C-alpha positions as CSV (number, residue, x, y, z in Angstrom):
1,M,-51.1,12.2,0.1
2,L,-49.9,11.6,-3.5
3,I,-52.7,13.9,-4.7
4,V,-51.5,16.6,-2.4
5,Y,-47.8,16.0,-3.4
6,N,-48.7,16.2,-7.1
7,L,-50.7,19.4,-6.6
8,G,-47.8,20.9,-4.7
9,I,-45.3,20.1,-7.5
10,R,-47.6,21.6,-10.0
11,L,-48.2,24.7,-8.0
12,Y,-44.6,25.1,-7.5
13,G,-43.9,24.9,-11.1
14,L,-46.5,27.6,-11.8
15,S,-45.2,30.0,-9.1
16,I,-41.6,29.7,-10.6
17,R,-43.0,30.5,-14.0
18,L,-44.8,33.6,-12.6
19,A,-41.7,34.5,-10.7
20,A,-39.7,34.3,-13.9
21,L,-41.4,37.5,-15.0
22,F,-39.6,39.4,-12.3
23,S,-36.6,37.2,-11.2
24,D,-33.5,36.3,-13.2
25,K,-32.9,33.2,-11.1
26,A,-36.5,32.0,-11.7
27,K,-36.1,32.7,-15.4
28,K,-33.0,30.5,-15.6
29,W,-34.9,27.7,-13.7
30,V,-37.5,27.8,-16.3
31,E,-35.4,28.3,-19.4
32,G,-33.0,25.6,-18.3
33,R,-35.8,23.1,-18.4
34,R,-37.3,24.1,-21.7
35,N,-37.2,21.3,-24.2
36,W,-35.2,19.2,-21.8
37,R,-36.3,15.9,-23.5
38,H,-34.6,17.0,-26.7
39,T,-31.6,18.3,-25.0
40,V,-30.9,15.2,-22.9
41,R,-31.7,12.8,-25.8
42,A,-29.1,14.5,-28.0
43,A,-26.6,14.5,-25.2
44,V,-26.8,10.7,-24.7
45,K,-27.4,9.7,-28.3
46,E,-23.8,9.1,-29.1
47,R,-23.0,7.5,-25.7
48,E,-21.1,4.2,-26.0
49,D,-22.2,1.2,-24.2
50,G,-21.0,1.1,-20.6
51,F,-21.9,1.9,-17.1
52,C,-24.0,5.1,-16.7
53,L,-24.2,6.8,-13.3
54,W,-26.6,9.5,-12.5
55,M,-26.0,11.9,-9.6
56,H,-28.5,14.4,-8.5
57,C,-27.7,17.5,-6.4
58,A,-30.0,20.3,-5.3
59,S,-27.4,23.1,-5.6
60,L,-23.8,24.0,-5.2
61,G,-23.3,22.8,-1.7
62,E,-24.7,19.4,-2.4
63,F,-22.5,19.2,-5.5
64,E,-19.4,19.8,-3.3
65,Q,-20.6,16.8,-1.3
66,G,-21.0,14.5,-4.4
67,R,-18.0,15.8,-6.1
68,P,-15.4,13.5,-4.3
69,I,-17.6,10.5,-5.4
70,I,-17.7,11.6,-9.0
71,E,-14.0,12.2,-9.1
72,G,-13.0,9.1,-7.2
73,L,-15.1,6.9,-9.5
74,R,-13.9,8.7,-12.6
75,E,-10.3,8.0,-11.5
76,K,-10.9,4.3,-10.9
77,H,-13.2,3.8,-13.9
78,P,-12.5,6.4,-16.6
79,D,-15.0,4.9,-19.1
80,I,-18.1,5.4,-17.1
81,F,-20.7,7.9,-18.3
82,I,-21.7,10.3,-15.6
83,V,-25.0,12.4,-15.7
84,L,-25.1,15.3,-13.2
85,T,-28.3,17.1,-12.5
86,F,-29.2,20.1,-10.5
87,F,-32.4,21.5,-9.1
88,S,-31.2,25.1,-8.6
89,P,-29.7,27.6,-11.0
90,S,-27.2,28.6,-8.4
91,G,-25.7,25.1,-8.7
92,Y,-26.2,24.6,-12.5
93,E,-24.9,27.9,-13.6
94,I,-21.6,27.7,-11.8
95,R,-20.9,24.0,-12.5
96,K,-22.4,23.5,-15.9
97,N,-18.9,23.1,-17.5
98,Y,-17.7,20.7,-14.8
99,P,-15.3,18.5,-16.8
100,K,-15.8,15.2,-14.9
101,A,-19.3,14.8,-15.9
102,D,-20.4,13.8,-19.4
103,L,-23.9,15.4,-19.2
104,I,-24.9,18.3,-17.0
105,T,-28.5,19.5,-16.9
106,Y,-31.4,20.6,-14.8
107,L,-33.6,18.0,-13.2
108,P,-37.1,18.2,-14.7
109,L,-40.0,18.9,-12.4
110,D,-40.9,15.8,-10.4
111,T,-44.0,14.6,-12.2
112,A,-44.8,11.0,-13.1
113,Q,-44.4,11.6,-16.9
114,N,-41.1,13.6,-16.5
115,A,-39.7,10.8,-14.3
116,R,-40.6,8.1,-16.8
117,D,-39.2,10.0,-19.7
118,F,-36.0,11.0,-17.9
119,I,-35.1,7.4,-16.8
120,A,-36.1,6.1,-20.2
121,I,-33.9,8.4,-22.0
122,V,-30.9,8.5,-19.7
123,K,-31.0,4.8,-18.8
124,P,-28.8,5.0,-15.7
125,Q,-27.6,1.8,-14.0
126,A,-27.4,3.5,-10.7
127,A,-28.4,6.8,-9.2
128,I,-27.1,8.9,-6.3
129,F,-29.0,11.6,-4.4
130,V,-27.1,13.9,-2.3
131,K,-28.2,14.8,1.3
132,Y,-31.7,16.1,1.1
133,E,-33.2,15.2,-2.3
134,F,-36.4,13.1,-1.9
135,W,-38.3,13.2,-5.2
136,H,-41.2,10.7,-5.1
137,H,-41.7,10.1,-8.8
138,F,-38.0,9.9,-9.8
139,I,-37.1,7.6,-6.9
140,R,-40.2,5.4,-7.6
141,Q,-39.4,5.2,-11.2
142,L,-35.9,4.0,-10.5
143,S,-37.3,1.3,-8.2
144,L,-39.9,0.1,-10.8
145,N,-37.0,-0.3,-13.2
146,D,-34.8,-2.1,-10.7
147,I,-32.2,0.7,-10.8
148,P,-30.5,1.0,-7.5
149,A,-30.8,4.4,-5.9
150,Y,-28.4,5.6,-3.2
151,L,-28.6,8.6,-0.7
152,I,-25.2,9.9,0.4
153,S,-24.1,12.5,3.1
154,A,-27.6,12.4,4.5
155,V,-28.6,14.1,7.8
156,F,-31.7,13.4,9.7
157,R,-33.5,15.1,12.6
158,K,-36.5,14.3,14.7
159,N,-38.6,17.1,13.4
160,Q,-38.5,15.9,9.8
161,L,-41.7,14.5,8.2
162,F,-40.3,10.9,8.1
163,F,-40.6,10.7,11.8
164,K,-44.0,12.1,12.2
165,P,-47.2,9.9,12.7
166,Y,-48.6,11.3,9.4
167,G,-45.2,11.0,7.5
168,G,-46.0,7.5,5.9
169,F,-45.8,8.9,2.3
170,F,-42.2,10.2,2.9
171,R,-41.1,7.1,4.8
172,R,-42.0,5.0,1.7
173,I,-39.7,7.3,-0.5
174,L,-36.9,6.6,2.1
175,K,-37.4,2.9,2.0
176,R,-37.0,2.8,-1.7
177,F,-33.3,3.7,-1.4
178,D,-31.0,0.7,-1.8
179,R,-28.5,2.1,0.6
180,I,-28.4,5.3,2.8
181,F,-25.1,6.7,3.7
182,V,-25.6,9.1,6.7
183,Q,-23.2,11.6,8.3
184,N,-23.6,10.8,11.9
185,E,-24.7,8.2,14.6
186,S,-27.9,10.1,15.5
187,S,-29.0,10.1,11.8
188,Y,-28.2,6.3,11.8
189,K,-30.4,5.6,14.7
190,L,-33.3,7.7,13.4
191,V,-33.3,5.9,10.1
192,E,-33.0,2.6,11.8
193,S,-35.9,3.4,14.0
194,L,-38.1,3.3,10.8
195,G,-37.2,-0.3,10.3
196,I,-34.6,0.5,7.5
197,T,-31.6,-1.7,7.7
198,K,-29.7,-0.6,4.7
199,V,-28.2,2.3,6.4
200,V,-24.4,3.2,7.0
201,A,-22.9,5.7,9.2
202,S,-20.1,6.7,6.7
203,G,-19.5,10.4,7.6
204,D,-19.6,13.6,5.7
205,T,-18.0,13.6,2.2
206,R,-17.5,17.4,2.5
207,I,-14.6,16.7,4.6
208,D,-12.8,14.8,1.9
209,R,-13.6,17.6,-0.5
210,V,-12.1,20.3,1.8
211,L,-9.0,18.1,2.4
212,A,-8.6,17.7,-1.5
213,I,-8.9,21.6,-1.9
214,S,-6.4,22.2,0.8
215,Q,-3.8,20.1,-1.1
216,E,-4.3,21.8,-4.4
217,E,-1.7,24.2,-5.8
218,K,-3.2,27.7,-6.4
219,D,-1.3,30.7,-7.7
220,L,-2.7,33.8,-6.1
221,P,-0.1,36.5,-6.4
222,I,-2.5,39.4,-5.2
223,L,-3.1,37.4,-2.0
224,D,0.5,36.5,-1.4
225,A,1.4,40.2,-1.8
226,F,-1.4,41.4,0.4
227,C,-0.8,38.9,3.2
228,E,3.0,39.6,2.9
229,T,3.6,35.9,3.4
230,D,7.3,36.5,3.7
231,Q,6.7,38.7,6.7
232,Q,4.2,36.3,8.3
233,K,1.4,38.9,8.8
234,K,-1.7,37.6,10.7
235,I,-4.9,37.3,8.7
236,L,-8.5,37.2,9.7
237,V,-10.6,35.7,6.9
238,V,-14.3,36.6,6.8
239,G,-16.2,34.0,4.7
240,S,-19.6,34.5,3.2
241,S,-20.6,37.5,5.3
242,W,-24.0,39.1,5.4
243,P,-24.9,42.7,6.6
244,P,-25.6,41.6,10.2
245,D,-22.1,39.9,10.3
246,E,-20.6,43.1,8.7
247,A,-22.4,45.3,11.4
248,I,-20.2,43.6,14.0
249,L,-17.0,43.2,12.0
250,L,-16.6,46.6,10.3
251,P,-16.4,48.7,13.4
252,F,-14.1,46.3,14.9
253,I,-11.8,46.3,11.9
254,K,-11.8,50.0,11.7
255,E,-11.6,51.1,15.3
256,Q,-10.4,48.2,17.5
257,L,-8.2,46.1,15.4
258,P,-5.5,48.8,14.9
259,K,-5.4,49.4,18.7
260,L,-5.1,45.7,19.4
261,S,-2.4,45.2,16.7
262,A,-0.4,48.2,18.2
263,A,-0.7,46.9,21.7
264,K,0.6,43.3,20.7
265,A,3.1,44.6,18.3
266,E,1.4,42.6,15.6
267,D,0.0,43.6,12.2
268,W,-3.4,42.1,11.6
269,K,-4.9,42.3,8.2
270,V,-8.4,41.1,7.0
271,I,-9.8,39.4,3.8
272,I,-13.6,39.9,3.4
273,A,-15.4,37.6,1.0
274,P,-19.1,38.6,1.2
275,H,-21.9,36.3,0.2
276,D,-23.4,39.0,-2.0
277,I,-20.9,40.5,-4.4
278,S,-23.2,42.9,-6.0
279,E,-21.9,46.5,-6.5
280,K,-24.4,47.8,-4.0
281,H,-23.3,45.4,-1.2
282,V,-19.6,45.7,-1.9
283,E,-19.8,49.5,-1.7
284,Q,-21.5,49.1,1.6
285,I,-18.5,47.3,2.9
286,M,-15.9,49.6,1.3
287,Q,-17.5,52.9,2.4
288,P,-17.1,52.6,6.2
289,L,-13.5,51.3,5.8
290,G,-12.4,54.2,3.6
291,S,-8.7,54.2,2.7
292,L,-8.0,51.0,4.7
293,A,-9.7,48.7,2.1
294,I,-9.3,47.9,-1.6
295,R,-11.3,45.5,-3.8
296,Y,-9.6,42.5,-5.3
297,S,-10.6,43.5,-8.8
298,E,-8.7,46.8,-8.4
299,A,-5.8,45.6,-6.5
300,K,-2.2,45.5,-7.9
301,K,0.5,43.2,-6.7
302,E,2.8,46.1,-6.2
303,T,0.7,48.2,-3.9
304,V,-1.9,45.8,-2.3
305,A,0.3,45.4,0.8
306,D,-0.4,49.0,1.7
307,Y,-4.0,48.1,2.6
308,Q,-5.3,46.6,5.7
309,V,-8.4,45.1,4.2
310,L,-8.9,43.2,0.9
311,V,-12.5,42.8,-0.3
312,I,-13.1,39.9,-2.5
313,D,-15.5,40.9,-5.3
314,N,-15.7,37.6,-7.2
315,I,-17.0,34.1,-6.7
316,G,-15.0,30.9,-6.3
317,M,-11.9,31.9,-4.3
318,L,-13.2,31.5,-0.8
319,A,-12.1,27.9,-0.1
320,F,-8.5,28.8,-1.0
321,L,-8.5,32.1,1.1
322,Y,-8.5,30.3,4.4
323,R,-5.0,28.9,3.8
324,Y,-3.7,32.4,4.4
325,G,-5.6,32.8,7.7
326,Q,-4.9,32.5,11.4
327,L,-8.6,33.0,12.3
328,A,-11.9,32.8,10.4
329,Y,-15.3,34.4,10.8
330,I,-18.0,32.4,9.0
331,G,-21.0,34.4,7.9
332,G,-24.7,33.5,7.9
333,G,-25.2,32.9,11.6
334,F,-27.6,35.8,12.1
335,G,-29.8,34.7,9.1
336,V,-30.9,31.2,8.1
337,A,-27.7,29.3,9.0
338,I,-23.9,29.6,8.9
339,H,-21.9,28.8,5.8
340,N,-19.2,26.2,5.4
341,T,-16.9,25.9,8.4
342,L,-15.0,22.9,7.1
343,E,-13.2,25.1,4.4
344,A,-11.6,27.0,7.3
345,I,-10.9,24.3,10.0
346,V,-9.1,22.1,7.4
347,Y,-6.3,24.6,7.9
348,G,-6.6,24.5,11.6
349,L,-8.2,27.9,11.9
350,P,-10.4,28.6,15.1
351,V,-13.7,30.0,13.9
352,F,-16.3,32.6,14.9
353,F,-20.0,32.6,13.8
354,G,-23.4,33.7,14.8
355,T,-26.1,31.8,16.7
356,K,-27.7,29.9,13.8
357,F,-25.2,26.9,13.7
358,T,-26.9,23.9,15.2
359,K,-27.9,22.3,11.9
360,F,-24.2,21.4,11.3
361,Q,-22.6,18.7,13.5
362,E,-19.1,20.1,13.0
363,A,-20.1,23.5,14.1
364,V,-21.8,22.1,17.2
365,H,-18.8,19.9,18.1
366,L,-16.4,22.8,17.6
367,A,-18.5,25.1,19.8
368,E,-18.7,22.4,22.5
369,H,-15.0,21.7,22.4
370,G,-13.4,25.1,22.1
371,G,-12.6,25.2,18.4
372,A,-15.4,27.7,17.6
373,F,-16.7,30.8,19.3
374,V,-20.4,31.8,19.1
375,I,-21.1,35.4,18.6
376,E,-24.3,36.9,19.9
377,E,-23.3,40.6,19.9
378,A,-20.2,42.8,18.9
379,E,-18.6,42.7,22.4
380,D,-18.5,38.7,22.2
381,F,-16.3,39.1,19.1
382,K,-14.0,41.5,20.7
383,L,-13.7,39.3,23.7
384,Y,-13.0,36.0,21.9
385,F,-10.6,37.7,19.5
386,E,-8.6,39.1,22.3
387,Q,-8.6,35.7,24.2
388,L,-7.1,34.0,21.1
389,Q,-4.2,36.3,21.1
390,D,-2.7,34.1,23.9
391,E,-0.5,31.6,22.3
392,Q,-1.7,28.7,24.4
393,A,-5.4,29.5,23.9
394,Y,-4.9,29.8,20.2
395,K,-3.0,26.5,19.9
396,A,-5.8,24.6,21.8
397,A,-8.6,26.0,19.7
398,A,-6.5,25.4,16.4
399,D,-5.8,21.8,17.5
400,T,-9.4,21.2,18.1
401,A,-10.4,22.4,14.7
402,R,-7.6,20.5,13.0
403,Q,-8.4,17.2,14.8
404,Y,-12.1,17.3,13.8
405,I,-11.0,17.0,10.2
406,L,-8.5,14.3,10.7
407,N,-10.9,12.2,12.9
408,N,-13.7,12.3,10.3
409,Q,-12.1,11.9,6.9
410,G,-12.7,8.8,4.6
411,A,-16.5,8.9,3.9
412,S,-15.9,9.3,0.2
413,Q,-13.6,6.3,-0.2
414,Q,-16.1,4.2,1.7
415,I,-18.9,5.1,-0.7
416,I,-16.5,4.8,-3.8
417,T,-15.4,1.3,-2.7
418,F,-19.0,0.2,-2.1
419,L,-20.1,1.4,-5.6
420,S,-17.0,0.0,-7.4
421,D,-17.4,-3.4,-5.8
422,R,-21.3,-3.5,-6.4
423,H,-21.4,-2.2,-10.0
424,L,-17.9,-1.9,-11.6
425,A,-15.8,-4.8,-10.3
């Protein structure tokens, strides 16, 4: 199996290099790893003696899960040296200047030589992998050097290779972790079924992250003006929408929402933060809405309240937008999977999303307990939206959303305490 794995890694690297001829993202992936030994060696050369922690995240979503750990450890132990690696450009390019890490770089391709060299240069004293990262050579090299490796916010399902009769190679990777922190009880039982005892059902660190965001001060005068916060306008926030989501939402916003608002003597407004903010896609949203909508980049504080729809054409604001809302539509449910619902429910917002949500325990819980509403077609959205105009129905859904957050916080502190006690006491 190791031969197949090594061949797969080599072929993957070759395919990315070929794709770099046509894809900007693939080009960044290749260029970001060029001469990595020199770059990393130079970055750690002047490092003072002290504890070095290496955290690896696949991309931006995993970084947000690891972030509370970094920041909690940094606050308790300001002198530690933190190395943060990414696999994907979509994570690295956005967080390459993150101030809480001392070195931020791409993870080299998982070959035996790369792993040996990376560990020898960085010399970490502990390593954290977030959620789904199972790189054989890196994890093996840590084990050979007696460097403890931890997996955090992990989720496991029966259909993964670890639990197949032919999954021995991948089970051995899993068994090399010194401690595995999983998100839920079902993951705990699956890992335990492999004979792995160093597993803890600690919860999802994303919950602690969204709680921290919800408490941050953020000055957004355009949003304040658009939402007319002094007049308590009602806001539907659409987060990370894709064209199939917008095919349902845009006709509703243009044709049905004004009638509903008039019937209820209420003024609903909409904030749309699409997943793709390219000019082509933003224009596809703007065109059907006509004079109802304005782009955030063109909005002025003095006049933005005149519009019914504000289209966010930048990256990085979404987590702060939900604080203005009463309801949230989470995009992606008609594609691979929905996006982050926790960012919305931390404010007690009932949420709507499409049918691809079962990978996320919070979405499943909310759908089963009345805090989320699954949309299969346009009529579903209209029906549920109208139902939530009832004050008691809305309060029940909002309480369910809010309670999920309150009942599941604290995973980050559990991991921080464990790492501090074991390595930094």
